[in-house]
C-alpha positions, -999 to +999 in steps of 0.1 A: +179-127+824+195-137+790+172-167+788+142-146+793+153-122+765+159-150+741+125-165+748+109-131+743+126-126+709+116-161+698+080-154+708+080-122+688+094-140+657+068-168+660+040-142+663+052-123+633+054-155+612+019-164+623+005-130+612+023-132+579+009-166+571-026-162+583-033-126+573-042-134+537-068-159+548-086-134+571-113-126+545-108-089+549-117-066+519-087-047+504-085-017+481-083-017+443-054-004+422-061+013+389-041+020+358-045+056+345-034+076+315-035+113+307-058+130+282-036+146+256-039+174+231-024+163+198-032+155+162-055+127+151-048+113+117-064+084+099-047+070+068-044+038+048-010+026+036+004+004+009+036-003-010+040+006-047+065+013-074+074+046-091+070+045-129+071+071-156+037+083-168+045+072-203+072+048-215+076+042-253+091+009-263+110+014-295+112-018-316+119-029-352+096-042-379+124-058-399+151-084-391+187-077-394+221-071-377+227-040-357+255-020-372+253+012-350+238+024-318+235+061-315+218+064-281+228+049-247+214+048-212+202+081-197+207+100-230+182+127-238+167+122-272+144+143-295+118+132-319+133+119-351+168+114-337+187+083-348+188+056-322+198+024-339+210+016-375+207-019-390+228-034-418+211-021-450+230-038-478+204-065-484+175-039-483+194-016-507+198-045-532+161-052-530+153-016-538+176-017-569+159-049-580+125-034-576+135-003-595+147-025-625+115-045-624+095-013-625+114-001-655+108-034-673+071-034-666+067+002-677+083-005-710+061-035-716+031-014-707+042+012-732+045-015-760+010-028-751-004+008-753+011+012-788-003-021-800-037-012-787-037+021-805-027+003-838-055-022-835-079+005-827-071+023-860-073-009-880-106-018-865-119+017-873-108+011-910-125-023-909-091-039-916-089-059-884-115-080-866-130-070-832-113-100-815-078-086-821-088-052-807-101-069-775-069-089-772-048-057-774-070-040-748-066-070-724-028-070-729-026-033-721-046-037-689-023-066-678+007-045-685-006-015-665-015-038-635+021-052-636+034-017-634+013-010-604+024-042-587+061-035-593+057+001-581+041-011-549+069-036-544+094-008-548+076+013-522+077-016-498+114-022-503+122+015-499+101+015-467+121-014-453+153+003-463+142+034-444+134+013-414+170+002-411+173+037-394+154+035-362+146+069-348+130+082-316+092+087-319+091+112-290+112+135-269+125+118-237+152+100-219+165+065-226+159+043-196+167+009-211+187-004-240+182-041-247+206-047-277+242-041-286+262-037-318+265-069-338+234-085-324+209-099-348+172-091-342+144-112-357+110-097-362+093-127-377+067-134-350+068-104-327+084-070-326+116-071-305+121-041-281+154-023-286+152+008-265+127+021-238+122+059-237+105+077-208+088+107-223+088+130-193+105+121-159+092+153-143+058+137-142+057+102-126+031+079-111+030+053-083+013+020-089+003+008-054-017-023-045-044-016-019-065-043-002-101-045-011-110-035+025-095+000+018-110+006-017-144+016-004-128+046+014-106+057-015-116+081-043-098+102-069-085+135-057-074+124-022-040+137-010-012+112-006+022+112+009+050+087+004+086+080+012+114+061-006+144+043+008+168+065-013+159+096+007+152+087+043+135+115+063+120+132+032+083+130+025+069+135-010+034+145-020+010+131-046-026+129-055-047+098-061-057+098-098-073+064-105-085+032-090-081+005-117-110-019-119-089-049-128-083-069-095-053-090-086-060-122-067-031-139-049-037-167-024-074-155-021-063-120-012-078-094-036-059-062-042-065-033-066-040-011-085-042+025-073-025+052-094-010+082-076+003+111-097+036+126-085+055+157-095+093+152-099+107+186-110+142+180-096+144+144-110+152+129-076+127+101-080+138+074-104+118+047-122+115+015-102+119+030-067+098+014-040+073+039-025+056+036+008+023+054+003+000+069+029-034+082+017-049+105+043-086+100+051-090+123+080-069+148+100-077+169+131-050+191+146-050+202+182-076+178+193-083+167+229-078+129+228-089+103+253-076+067+251-103+042+239-092+020+268-107+046+291-140+046+272-143+008+276-134+007+313-162+000+338-156-004+376-161-040+388-162-054+353-195-038+342-207-034+306-180-026+281-197+005+268-229+024+275-255+031+249-244+056+223-207+046+224-191+026+196-186-006+214-165-022+187-141+008+187-140+009+225-133-028+227-106-025+201-090+003+219-091-016+252-075-047+237-047-029+220-040-005+249-030+031+244+004+047+237+023+065+264+026+103+262+060+113+249+058+148+261+069+165+229+034+177+220+034+161+186+018+127+184+010+114+149-013+084+148-016+064+116-037+034+109-025+009+082-054-012+071-050-045+054-074-074+053-047-099+060-027-080+085-054-064+107-044-030+121-011-013+126-007+020+144+023+042+144+030+071+167+059+094+159+074+068+137+079+043+165+062+011+175+041+021+206+037-001+236+007-002+259+010+016+292+024+001+323+045-024+304+016-043+289+024-052+252-003-044+226-022-072+209-002-082+177-017-071+144-042-096+130-048-114+163-076-092+176-109-101+160-126-072+176-100-048+162-104-062+127-142-060+129-141-025+142-116-015+116-137-029+087-167-010+099-148+023+102-159+049+077-143+082+068-153+106+096-162+143+092-159+172+116-195+180+108-207+146+121-229+148+152-210+139+184-215+106+201-218+100+238-191+084+260-183+077+296-150+077+313-139+074+350-114+095+369-100+090+404-114+111+433-092+124+461-103+093+481-090+071+453-125+060+441-136+060+404-159+089+395-180+089+363-175+117+337-198+119+307-183+133+275-192+140+238-170+120+214-159+126+178-137+108+154-116+078+165-087+059+151-094+029+174-066+040+197-077+075+206-111+093+204-116+131+200-134+147+229-160+172+216-174+183+249-178+175+286-159+182+318-127+163+306-097+184+297-061+180+287-039+166+314-067+148+333-059+112+344-085+087+332-088+051+343-079+026+316-078-006+337-079-023+371-049-042+385-051-075+404-054-072+442-018-075+456-028-092+489-050-117+471-021-126+449+000-132+480-026-155+494-026-175+462+011-179+465+008-193+500-024-213+497-030-223+460-067-221+449-094-202+467-120-219+491-157-212+495-153-199+530-136-168+518-098-176+520-074-199+502-066-233+515-039-233+542-005-244+528-001-273+551-033-290+536-014-295+503+021-301+516+026-334+535+057-342+554+071-362+525+072-330+504+049-341+476+018-322+466-015-337+474-045-332+450-066-302+459-100-311+473 
């Protein structure tokens, strides 16, 4: 009896092993597995980003026109100064001596001019009485003119020396705050070839500006008056506001990358922002609050590997959304989607300040590696809520687990999500974003290697001889 039981158990084990091995090669059709994602109701925001530096709107560099040794410094870092206030005083002994010398020269030339004037008057009377020739009168007139010219020359020299003496006292030309002092007491400054800078004064720190470098791919979508927001490392969590004032026409070329200086005006009433801080600037191009958003991966999905997008759908945007995946829903009802555009970096998207991953554990395509994303992004223009809607197509799962087509009207897109303008799709619906590999077919590959024309993979014993080494397939 025991022998019959053991034999029956062995037969059952062999039958199970046989079914396990040969089931994948039976050629039977198996069902598909789909990846899905929910339609969400959140904010769609499109912005371009860059890094810049905070600077005062006007900085006055105070220098010196004369050379000399610094005797006194009356203003230091962060001091508030007023127009006409003494900043630096140079040693004035040499300049005072030159003034006294010029004053003596002027007195001498004035006395010589007075003597020449008397001689000319005498010769004029003698010539009138016909007691002196005309030649002597002309000579007296020429001497008088030379004496008067010498007086003018010495007077001009005196004015110059007094001006240089006055310049030994360097005063502030404007009201402001000292942000830099480049000299110290006892230092000698030379103004022979160029004017040395002694002190930098920021005229008004309550009005500042950001000089940010934007890639040439972004410039076509920027214009003065656009709202900007920025953050600084000194105040994490705080967002400051500004307004784009100017796009400067002078380009900067570095390693064949062209950038333009964009000026953003900033109010700084509480003087929190300091010159030189690094600002991370976002210029908002489009915003739509409370929008119904469908993942672009769903717009590009077609059952059985059909066309990527039907007519009327932005194929480049759909392809980009499919390649980069879509962010998972965080459930807090506040999803902020930003696009950072850079010609050398491709596309970067940020949701709620975190780096989003694609659904189901599939990592997104790294920025700059998706050619379709870059092309779609370069073609992206600033959308408007008044633009006519586009046409799109998504698929949802029926109760039987089969994809069902749903036609929708589409609006603006950030290459990750697209606004739903109309159709039967609503918030919370599950849309198909991709198709998983057949599980049973994968098992057959593990057992048998490559597929065969007859419908099933090659049995494992065809490629595994008794010696244990693999034989070439085919």
